[in-house]
PDB file of N, CA, C and O in Angstrom:
ATOM      1  N   MET A   1       0.844  -1.167   0.000  1.00  0.00           N
ATOM      2  CA  MET A   1       0.000   0.000   0.000  1.00  0.00           C
ATOM      3  C   MET A   1       0.895   1.238   0.000  1.00  0.00           C
ATOM      4  O   MET A   1       1.731   1.387   0.891  1.00  0.00           O
ATOM      5  N   PRO A   2       0.740   2.105  -0.958  1.00  0.00           N
ATOM      6  CA  PRO A   2       1.562   3.319  -1.018  1.00  0.00           C
ATOM      7  C   PRO A   2       1.282   4.237   0.168  1.00  0.00           C
ATOM      8  O   PRO A   2       0.172   4.288   0.698  1.00  0.00           O
ATOM      9  N   SER A   3       2.315   4.950   0.558  1.00  0.00           N
ATOM     10  CA  SER A   3       2.159   5.886   1.661  1.00  0.00           C
ATOM     11  C   SER A   3       3.035   7.101   1.427  1.00  0.00           C
ATOM     12  O   SER A   3       3.982   7.062   0.641  1.00  0.00           O
ATOM     13  N   VAL A   4       2.708   8.171   2.113  1.00  0.00           N
ATOM     14  CA  VAL A   4       3.495   9.393   2.066  1.00  0.00           C
ATOM     15  C   VAL A   4       4.145   9.555   3.429  1.00  0.00           C
ATOM     16  O   VAL A   4       3.462   9.583   4.453  1.00  0.00           O
ATOM     17  N   VAL A   5       5.469   9.663   3.438  1.00  0.00           N
ATOM     18  CA  VAL A   5       6.212   9.801   4.681  1.00  0.00           C
ATOM     19  C   VAL A   5       6.670  11.243   4.805  1.00  0.00           C
ATOM     20  O   VAL A   5       7.313  11.779   3.903  1.00  0.00           O
ATOM     21  N   GLY A   6       6.338  11.865   5.919  1.00  0.00           N
ATOM     22  CA  GLY A   6       6.762  13.238   6.160  1.00  0.00           C
ATOM     23  C   GLY A   6       8.201  13.285   6.631  1.00  0.00           C
ATOM     24  O   GLY A   6       8.983  12.385   6.324  1.00  0.00           O
ATOM     25  N   SER A   7       8.557  14.306   7.360  1.00  0.00           N
ATOM     26  CA  SER A   7       9.932  14.436   7.841  1.00  0.00           C
ATOM     27  C   SER A   7      10.238  13.358   8.872  1.00  0.00           C
ATOM     28  O   SER A   7       9.373  12.967   9.656  1.00  0.00           O
ATOM     29  N   VAL A   8      11.482  12.882   8.860  1.00  0.00           N
ATOM     30  CA  VAL A   8      11.916  11.808   9.747  1.00  0.00           C
ATOM     31  C   VAL A   8      13.182  12.251  10.450  1.00  0.00           C
ATOM     32  O   VAL A   8      14.087  12.796   9.817  1.00  0.00           O
ATOM     33  N   ASN A   9      13.257  12.021  11.760  1.00  0.00           N
ATOM     34  CA  ASN A   9      14.445  12.331  12.542  1.00  0.00           C
ATOM     35  C   ASN A   9      14.918  11.046  13.200  1.00  0.00           C
ATOM     36  O   ASN A   9      14.250  10.525  14.093  1.00  0.00           O
ATOM     37  N   ILE A  10      16.078  10.522  12.764  1.00  0.00           N
ATOM     38  CA  ILE A  10      16.643   9.304  13.336  1.00  0.00           C
ATOM     39  C   ILE A  10      17.941   9.673  14.025  1.00  0.00           C
ATOM     40  O   ILE A  10      18.914  10.043  13.367  1.00  0.00           O
ATOM     41  N   ASN A  11      17.963   9.574  15.359  1.00  0.00           N
ATOM     42  CA  ASN A  11      19.180   9.881  16.108  1.00  0.00           C
ATOM     43  C   ASN A  11      20.134   8.703  16.129  1.00  0.00           C
ATOM     44  O   ASN A  11      21.340   8.880  15.961  1.00  0.00           O
ATOM     45  N   SER A  12      19.615   7.511  16.331  1.00  0.00           N
ATOM     46  CA  SER A  12      20.422   6.292  16.292  1.00  0.00           C
ATOM     47  C   SER A  12      19.500   5.129  15.993  1.00  0.00           C
ATOM     48  O   SER A  12      18.288   5.219  16.187  1.00  0.00           O
ATOM     49  N   ASN A  13      20.080   4.032  15.518  1.00  0.00           N
ATOM     50  CA  ASN A  13      19.276   2.876  15.156  1.00  0.00           C
ATOM     51  C   ASN A  13      20.046   1.604  15.450  1.00  0.00           C
ATOM     52  O   ASN A  13      21.228   1.497  15.123  1.00  0.00           O
ATOM     53  N   SER A  14      19.386   0.651  16.060  1.00  0.00           N
ATOM     54  CA  SER A  14      19.966  -0.677  16.224  1.00  0.00           C
ATOM     55  C   SER A  14      18.899  -1.713  15.925  1.00  0.00           C
ATOM     56  O   SER A  14      18.891  -2.794  16.514  1.00  0.00           O
ATOM     57  N   GLY A  15      18.015  -1.388  15.027  1.00  0.00           N
ATOM     58  CA  GLY A  15      16.929  -2.289  14.663  1.00  0.00           C
ATOM     59  C   GLY A  15      16.609  -2.157  13.198  1.00  0.00           C
ATOM     60  O   GLY A  15      17.510  -1.990  12.376  1.00  0.00           O
ATOM     61  N   VAL A  16      15.348  -2.228  12.860  1.00  0.00           N
ATOM     62  CA  VAL A  16      14.899  -2.191  11.474  1.00  0.00           C
ATOM     63  C   VAL A  16      14.182  -0.876  11.223  1.00  0.00           C
ATOM     64  O   VAL A  16      13.315  -0.472  11.998  1.00  0.00           O
ATOM     65  N   ILE A  17      14.549  -0.215  10.140  1.00  0.00           N
ATOM     66  CA  ILE A  17      13.820   0.962   9.672  1.00  0.00           C
ATOM     67  C   ILE A  17      13.290   0.614   8.296  1.00  0.00           C
ATOM     68  O   ILE A  17      14.052   0.236   7.407  1.00  0.00           O
ATOM     69  N   ASN A  18      11.991   0.742   8.122  1.00  0.00           N
ATOM     70  CA  ASN A  18      11.380   0.357   6.858  1.00  0.00           C
ATOM     71  C   ASN A  18      10.460   1.465   6.380  1.00  0.00           C
ATOM     72  O   ASN A  18       9.618   1.956   7.132  1.00  0.00           O
ATOM     73  N   PHE A  19      10.626   1.852   5.132  1.00  0.00           N
ATOM     74  CA  PHE A  19       9.724   2.794   4.487  1.00  0.00           C
ATOM     75  C   PHE A  19       9.168   2.100   3.253  1.00  0.00           C
ATOM     76  O   PHE A  19       9.926   1.772   2.339  1.00  0.00           O
ATOM     77  N   GLY A  20       7.877   1.874   3.209  1.00  0.00           N
ATOM     78  CA  GLY A  20       7.281   1.221   2.052  1.00  0.00           C
ATOM     79  C   GLY A  20       6.704  -0.132   2.409  1.00  0.00           C
ATOM     80  O   GLY A  20       6.566  -0.484   3.580  1.00  0.00           O
ATOM     81  N   ASP A  21       6.367  -0.889   1.360  1.00  0.00           N
ATOM     82  CA  ASP A  21       5.724  -2.185   1.542  1.00  0.00           C
ATOM     83  C   ASP A  21       6.727  -3.232   2.007  1.00  0.00           C
ATOM     84  O   ASP A  21       7.876  -3.245   1.564  1.00  0.00           O
ATOM     85  N   THR A  22       6.286  -4.103   2.898  1.00  0.00           N
ATOM     86  CA  THR A  22       7.140  -5.161   3.429  1.00  0.00           C
ATOM     87  C   THR A  22       6.312  -6.424   3.595  1.00  0.00           C
ATOM     88  O   THR A  22       5.205  -6.385   4.132  1.00  0.00           O
ATOM     89  N   LEU A  23       6.854  -7.542   3.134  1.00  0.00           N
ATOM     90  CA  LEU A  23       6.175  -8.819   3.307  1.00  0.00           C
ATOM     91  C   LEU A  23       6.592  -9.487   4.605  1.00  0.00           C
ATOM     92  O   LEU A  23       5.751 -10.000   5.343  1.00  0.00           O
ATOM     93  N   ASN A  24       7.899  -9.484   4.888  1.00  0.00           N
ATOM     94  CA  ASN A  24       8.394 -10.212   6.053  1.00  0.00           C
ATOM     95  C   ASN A  24       9.660  -9.544   6.564  1.00  0.00           C
ATOM     96  O   ASN A  24      10.563  -9.240   5.785  1.00  0.00           O
ATOM     97  N   ILE A  25       9.728  -9.316   7.863  1.00  0.00           N
ATOM     98  CA  ILE A  25      10.940  -8.812   8.503  1.00  0.00           C
ATOM     99  C   ILE A  25      11.325  -9.818   9.575  1.00  0.00           C
ATOM    100  O   ILE A  25      10.542 -10.089  10.486  1.00  0.00           O
ATOM    101  N   SER A  26      12.525 -10.372   9.472  1.00  0.00           N
ATOM    102  CA  SER A  26      12.978 -11.333  10.472  1.00  0.00           C
ATOM    103  C   SER A  26      14.379 -10.958  10.929  1.00  0.00           C
ATOM    104  O   SER A  26      15.211 -10.581  10.104  1.00  0.00           O
ATOM    105  N   PRO A  27      14.658 -11.053  12.226  1.00  0.00           N
ATOM    106  CA  PRO A  27      15.972 -10.649  12.738  1.00  0.00           C
ATOM    107  C   PRO A  27      17.074 -11.599  12.295  1.00  0.00           C
ATOM    108  O   PRO A  27      16.868 -12.811  12.224  1.00  0.00           O
ATOM    109  N   LYS A  28      18.237 -11.049  11.999  1.00  0.00           N
ATOM    110  CA  LYS A  28      19.406 -11.838  11.627  1.00  0.00           C
ATOM    111  C   LYS A  28      20.449 -11.826  12.733  1.00  0.00           C
ATOM    112  O   LYS A  28      21.432 -12.563  12.664  1.00  0.00           O
ATOM    113  N   GLU A  29      20.251 -11.013  13.735  1.00  0.00           N
ATOM    114  CA  GLU A  29      21.211 -10.876  14.826  1.00  0.00           C
ATOM    115  C   GLU A  29      20.443 -10.541  16.095  1.00  0.00           C
ATOM    116  O   GLU A  29      19.442  -9.826  16.051  1.00  0.00           O
ATOM    117  N   VAL A  30      20.908 -11.054  17.217  1.00  0.00           N
ATOM    118  CA  VAL A  30      20.303 -10.720  18.504  1.00  0.00           C
ATOM    119  C   VAL A  30      21.392 -10.258  19.452  1.00  0.00           C
ATOM    120  O   VAL A  30      22.548 -10.661  19.326  1.00  0.00           O
ATOM    121  N   SER A  31      21.024  -9.422  20.389  1.00  0.00           N
ATOM    122  CA  SER A  31      21.963  -8.963  21.407  1.00  0.00           C
ATOM    123  C   SER A  31      21.181  -8.703  22.688  1.00  0.00           C
ATOM    124  O   SER A  31      19.957  -8.565  22.670  1.00  0.00           O
ATOM    125  N   LYS A  32      21.899  -8.639  23.785  1.00  0.00           N
ATOM    126  CA  LYS A  32      21.266  -8.389  25.074  1.00  0.00           C
ATOM    127  C   LYS A  32      22.003  -7.254  25.762  1.00  0.00           C
ATOM    128  O   LYS A  32      23.232  -7.247  25.827  1.00  0.00           O
ATOM    129  N   THR A  33      21.252  -6.306  26.268  1.00  0.00           N
ATOM    130  CA  THR A  33      21.831  -5.148  26.929  1.00  0.00           C
ATOM    131  C   THR A  33      21.275  -5.044  28.340  1.00  0.00           C
ATOM    132  O   THR A  33      20.070  -5.175  28.555  1.00  0.00           O
ATOM    133  N   VAL A  34      22.149  -4.811  29.286  1.00  0.00           N
ATOM    134  CA  VAL A  34      21.733  -4.588  30.672  1.00  0.00           C
ATOM    135  C   VAL A  34      22.041  -3.136  30.996  1.00  0.00           C
ATOM    136  O   VAL A  34      23.195  -2.711  30.934  1.00  0.00           O
ATOM    137  N   SER A  35      21.011  -2.376  31.342  1.00  0.00           N
ATOM    138  CA  SER A  35      21.215  -0.970  31.694  1.00  0.00           C
ATOM    139  C   SER A  35      20.358  -0.644  32.909  1.00  0.00           C
ATOM    140  O   SER A  35      19.354  -1.305  33.177  1.00  0.00           O
ATOM    141  N   GLY A  36      20.758   0.356  33.617  1.00  0.00           N
ATOM    142  CA  GLY A  36      20.046   0.751  34.827  1.00  0.00           C
ATOM    143  C   GLY A  36      18.758   1.476  34.504  1.00  0.00           C
ATOM    144  O   GLY A  36      18.394   1.644  33.341  1.00  0.00           O
ATOM    145  N   GLN A  37      18.080   1.899  35.544  1.00  0.00           N
ATOM    146  CA  GLN A  37      16.810   2.585  35.349  1.00  0.00           C
ATOM    147  C   GLN A  37      17.019   3.883  34.575  1.00  0.00           C
ATOM    148  O   GLN A  37      17.847   4.715  34.946  1.00  0.00           O
ATOM    149  N   GLY A  38      16.272   4.042  33.515  1.00  0.00           N
ATOM    150  CA  GLY A  38      16.396   5.219  32.672  1.00  0.00           C
ATOM    151  C   GLY A  38      17.584   5.180  31.742  1.00  0.00           C
ATOM    152  O   GLY A  38      17.837   6.165  31.049  1.00  0.00           O
ATOM    153  N   GLY A  39      18.324   4.089  31.693  1.00  0.00           N
ATOM    154  CA  GLY A  39      19.520   4.008  30.862  1.00  0.00           C
ATOM    155  C   GLY A  39      19.244   3.797  29.395  1.00  0.00           C
ATOM    156  O   GLY A  39      20.113   4.066  28.566  1.00  0.00           O
ATOM    157  N   SER A  40      18.065   3.324  29.045  1.00  0.00           N
ATOM    158  CA  SER A  40      17.740   3.051  27.643  1.00  0.00           C
ATOM    159  C   SER A  40      16.700   4.018  27.098  1.00  0.00           C
ATOM    160  O   SER A  40      16.055   3.726  26.091  1.00  0.00           O
ATOM    161  N   ASN A  41      16.529   5.148  27.739  1.00  0.00           N
ATOM    162  CA  ASN A  41      15.578   6.134  27.234  1.00  0.00           C
ATOM    163  C   ASN A  41      16.072   6.711  25.918  1.00  0.00           C
ATOM    164  O   ASN A  41      17.270   6.933  25.742  1.00  0.00           O
ATOM    165  N   THR A  42      15.159   6.949  25.006  1.00  0.00           N
ATOM    166  CA  THR A  42      15.510   7.550  23.721  1.00  0.00           C
ATOM    167  C   THR A  42      14.646   8.782  23.502  1.00  0.00           C
ATOM    168  O   THR A  42      13.536   8.882  24.025  1.00  0.00           O
ATOM    169  N   GLY A  43      15.162   9.696  22.737  1.00  0.00           N
ATOM    170  CA  GLY A  43      14.425  10.909  22.433  1.00  0.00           C
ATOM    171  C   GLY A  43      15.371  12.078  22.300  1.00  0.00           C
ATOM    172  O   GLY A  43      16.556  11.968  22.616  1.00  0.00           O
ATOM    173  N   ASN A  44      14.859  13.183  21.837  1.00  0.00           N
ATOM    174  CA  ASN A  44      15.687  14.372  21.669  1.00  0.00           C
ATOM    175  C   ASN A  44      15.970  15.041  23.009  1.00  0.00           C
ATOM    176  O   ASN A  44      17.073  15.542  23.226  1.00  0.00           O
ATOM    177  N   VAL A  45      14.990  15.055  23.908  1.00  0.00           N
ATOM    178  CA  VAL A  45      15.162  15.638  25.236  1.00  0.00           C
ATOM    179  C   VAL A  45      14.682  14.610  26.253  1.00  0.00           C
ATOM    180  O   VAL A  45      13.496  14.282  26.293  1.00  0.00           O
ATOM    181  N   VAL A  46      15.596  14.100  27.073  1.00  0.00           N
ATOM    182  CA  VAL A  46      15.249  13.095  28.077  1.00  0.00           C
ATOM    183  C   VAL A  46      15.647  13.630  29.445  1.00  0.00           C
ATOM    184  O   VAL A  46      16.792  14.031  29.650  1.00  0.00           O
ATOM    185  N   TYR A  47      14.710  13.637  30.372  1.00  0.00           N
ATOM    186  CA  TYR A  47      14.974  14.070  31.738  1.00  0.00           C
ATOM    187  C   TYR A  47      14.603  12.921  32.659  1.00  0.00           C
ATOM    188  O   TYR A  47      13.451  12.486  32.680  1.00  0.00           O
ATOM    189  N   THR A  48      15.563  12.430  33.415  1.00  0.00           N
ATOM    190  CA  THR A  48      15.287  11.342  34.350  1.00  0.00           C
ATOM    191  C   THR A  48      15.759  11.736  35.739  1.00  0.00           C
ATOM    192  O   THR A  48      16.765  12.430  35.889  1.00  0.00           O
ATOM    193  N   LEU A  49      15.043  11.299  36.732  1.00  0.00           N
ATOM    194  CA  LEU A  49      15.410  11.506  38.128  1.00  0.00           C
ATOM    195  C   LEU A  49      15.351  10.137  38.794  1.00  0.00           C
ATOM    196  O   LEU A  49      14.272   9.646  39.126  1.00  0.00           O
ATOM    197  N   ASN A  50      16.515   9.526  38.986  1.00  0.00           N
ATOM    198  CA  ASN A  50      16.586   8.152  39.467  1.00  0.00           C
ATOM    199  C   ASN A  50      17.202   8.085  40.851  1.00  0.00           C
ATOM    200  O   ASN A  50      18.068   8.885  41.206  1.00  0.00           O
ATOM    201  N   GLY A  51      16.741   7.116  41.624  1.00  0.00           N
ATOM    202  CA  GLY A  51      17.302   6.858  42.939  1.00  0.00           C
ATOM    203  C   GLY A  51      18.337   5.744  42.862  1.00  0.00           C
ATOM    204  O   GLY A  51      18.959   5.535  41.820  1.00  0.00           O
ATOM    205  N   ALA A  52      18.516   5.041  43.953  1.00  0.00           N
ATOM    206  CA  ALA A  52      19.475   3.935  43.994  1.00  0.00           C
ATOM    207  C   ALA A  52      19.038   2.834  43.035  1.00  0.00           C
ATOM    208  O   ALA A  52      17.845   2.591  42.854  1.00  0.00           O
ATOM    209  N   ASN A  53      20.021   2.168  42.418  1.00  0.00           N
ATOM    210  CA  ASN A  53      19.720   1.173  41.409  1.00  0.00           C
ATOM    211  C   ASN A  53      20.707   0.022  41.503  1.00  0.00           C
ATOM    212  O   ASN A  53      21.903   0.240  41.695  1.00  0.00           O
ATOM    213  N   VAL A  54      20.212  -1.204  41.368  1.00  0.00           N
ATOM    214  CA  VAL A  54      21.057  -2.396  41.300  1.00  0.00           C
ATOM    215  C   VAL A  54      20.572  -3.223  40.120  1.00  0.00           C
ATOM    216  O   VAL A  54      19.386  -3.537  40.026  1.00  0.00           O
ATOM    217  N   ASN A  55      21.487  -3.580  39.211  1.00  0.00           N
ATOM    218  CA  ASN A  55      21.135  -4.392  38.049  1.00  0.00           C
ATOM    219  C   ASN A  55      21.475  -5.848  38.306  1.00  0.00           C
ATOM    220  O   ASN A  55      22.582  -6.166  38.739  1.00  0.00           O
ATOM    221  N   ASN A  56      20.528  -6.727  38.040  1.00  0.00           N
ATOM    222  CA  ASN A  56      20.777  -8.156  38.144  1.00  0.00           C
ATOM    223  C   ASN A  56      21.203  -8.657  36.766  1.00  0.00           C
ATOM    224  O   ASN A  56      20.377  -8.733  35.856  1.00  0.00           O
ATOM    225  N   THR A  57      22.468  -8.997  36.604  1.00  0.00           N
ATOM    226  CA  THR A  57      22.975  -9.429  35.300  1.00  0.00           C
ATOM    227  C   THR A  57      23.073 -10.940  35.194  1.00  0.00           C
ATOM    228  O   THR A  57      23.666 -11.447  34.242  1.00  0.00           O
ATOM    229  N   SER A  58      22.512 -11.669  36.140  1.00  0.00           N
ATOM    230  CA  SER A  58      22.529 -13.126  36.074  1.00  0.00           C
ATOM    231  C   SER A  58      21.639 -13.596  34.932  1.00  0.00           C
ATOM    232  O   SER A  58      20.495 -13.156  34.819  1.00  0.00           O
ATOM    233  N   ASP A  59      22.153 -14.488  34.081  1.00  0.00           N
ATOM    234  CA  ASP A  59      21.404 -14.993  32.938  1.00  0.00           C
ATOM    235  C   ASP A  59      21.617 -16.497  32.824  1.00  0.00           C
ATOM    236  O   ASP A  59      22.553 -16.929  32.151  1.00  0.00           O
ATOM    237  N   PRO A  60      20.773 -17.306  33.465  1.00  0.00           N
ATOM    238  CA  PRO A  60      20.979 -18.756  33.432  1.00  0.00           C
ATOM    239  C   PRO A  60      20.591 -19.404  32.104  1.00  0.00           C
ATOM    240  O   PRO A  60      20.885 -20.581  31.898  1.00  0.00           O
ATOM    241  N   ASP A  61      19.936 -18.666  31.191  1.00  0.00           N
ATOM    242  CA  ASP A  61      19.554 -19.248  29.899  1.00  0.00           C
ATOM    243  C   ASP A  61      20.796 -19.529  29.064  1.00  0.00           C
ATOM    244  O   ASP A  61      21.807 -18.837  29.185  1.00  0.00           O
ATOM    245  N   VAL A  62      20.712 -20.537  28.229  1.00  0.00           N
ATOM    246  CA  VAL A  62      21.783 -20.778  27.266  1.00  0.00           C
ATOM    247  C   VAL A  62      21.522 -19.953  26.017  1.00  0.00           C
ATOM    248  O   VAL A  62      22.441 -19.353  25.459  1.00  0.00           O
ATOM    249  N   VAL A  63      20.260 -19.922  25.573  1.00  0.00           N
ATOM    250  CA  VAL A  63      19.877 -19.167  24.379  1.00  0.00           C
ATOM    251  C   VAL A  63      18.649 -18.337  24.729  1.00  0.00           C
ATOM    252  O   VAL A  63      17.655 -18.875  25.218  1.00  0.00           O
ATOM    253  N   ASP A  64      18.708 -17.024  24.482  1.00  0.00           N
ATOM    254  CA  ASP A  64      17.568 -16.154  24.754  1.00  0.00           C
ATOM    255  C   ASP A  64      16.630 -16.046  23.556  1.00  0.00           C
ATOM    256  O   ASP A  64      15.413 -16.148  23.710  1.00  0.00           O
ATOM    257  N   ALA A  65      17.184 -15.842  22.374  1.00  0.00           N
ATOM    258  CA  ALA A  65      16.374 -15.663  21.175  1.00  0.00           C
ATOM    259  C   ALA A  65      17.074 -16.320  19.992  1.00  0.00           C
ATOM    260  O   ALA A  65      17.909 -15.682  19.349  1.00  0.00           O
ATOM    261  N   PRO A  66      16.755 -17.585  19.684  1.00  0.00           N
ATOM    262  CA  PRO A  66      17.427 -18.251  18.568  1.00  0.00           C
ATOM    263  C   PRO A  66      16.992 -17.663  17.222  1.00  0.00           C
ATOM    264  O   PRO A  66      15.808 -17.414  16.997  1.00  0.00           O
ATOM    265  N   VAL A  67      17.952 -17.448  16.343  1.00  0.00           N
ATOM    266  CA  VAL A  67      17.657 -16.919  15.012  1.00  0.00           C
ATOM    267  C   VAL A  67      18.175 -17.848  13.923  1.00  0.00           C
ATOM    268  O   VAL A  67      18.345 -17.420  12.781  1.00  0.00           O
ATOM    269  N   ALA A  68      18.428 -19.106  14.252  1.00  0.00           N
ATOM    270  CA  ALA A  68      18.996 -20.050  13.284  1.00  0.00           C
ATOM    271  C   ALA A  68      18.072 -20.267  12.089  1.00  0.00           C
ATOM    272  O   ALA A  68      18.564 -20.463  10.978  1.00  0.00           O
ATOM    273  N   ALA A  69      16.767 -20.240  12.273  1.00  0.00           N
ATOM    274  CA  ALA A  69      15.830 -20.492  11.175  1.00  0.00           C
ATOM    275  C   ALA A  69      15.491 -19.237  10.381  1.00  0.00           C
ATOM    276  O   ALA A  69      14.726 -19.319   9.420  1.00  0.00           O
ATOM    277  N   ASN A  70      16.029 -18.090  10.745  1.00  0.00           N
ATOM    278  CA  ASN A  70      15.717 -16.828  10.060  1.00  0.00           C
ATOM    279  C   ASN A  70      16.721 -16.548   8.958  1.00  0.00           C
ATOM    280  O   ASN A  70      17.381 -15.509   8.976  1.00  0.00           O
ATOM    281  N   ALA A  71      16.847 -17.437   8.021  1.00  0.00           N
ATOM    282  CA  ALA A  71      17.821 -17.267   6.940  1.00  0.00           C
ATOM    283  C   ALA A  71      17.304 -16.354   5.866  1.00  0.00           C
ATOM    284  O   ALA A  71      17.999 -16.103   4.881  1.00  0.00           O
TER     285      ALA A  71
END
């Protein structure tokens, strides 16, 4: 389906950006990020007020998101 895209502002990207028709989008790579509270906020102006923070980085899984079949 045709569409008209207005102005676009992309500060950073670590995913998929698509303009236009798409039949299938499947990930080819996976990653895991551990960040504290408010650490992954995105936007042009971000204001956070955070207190004490402890991140649990324990990961007992062997595989979080398999992508072997996404060829």
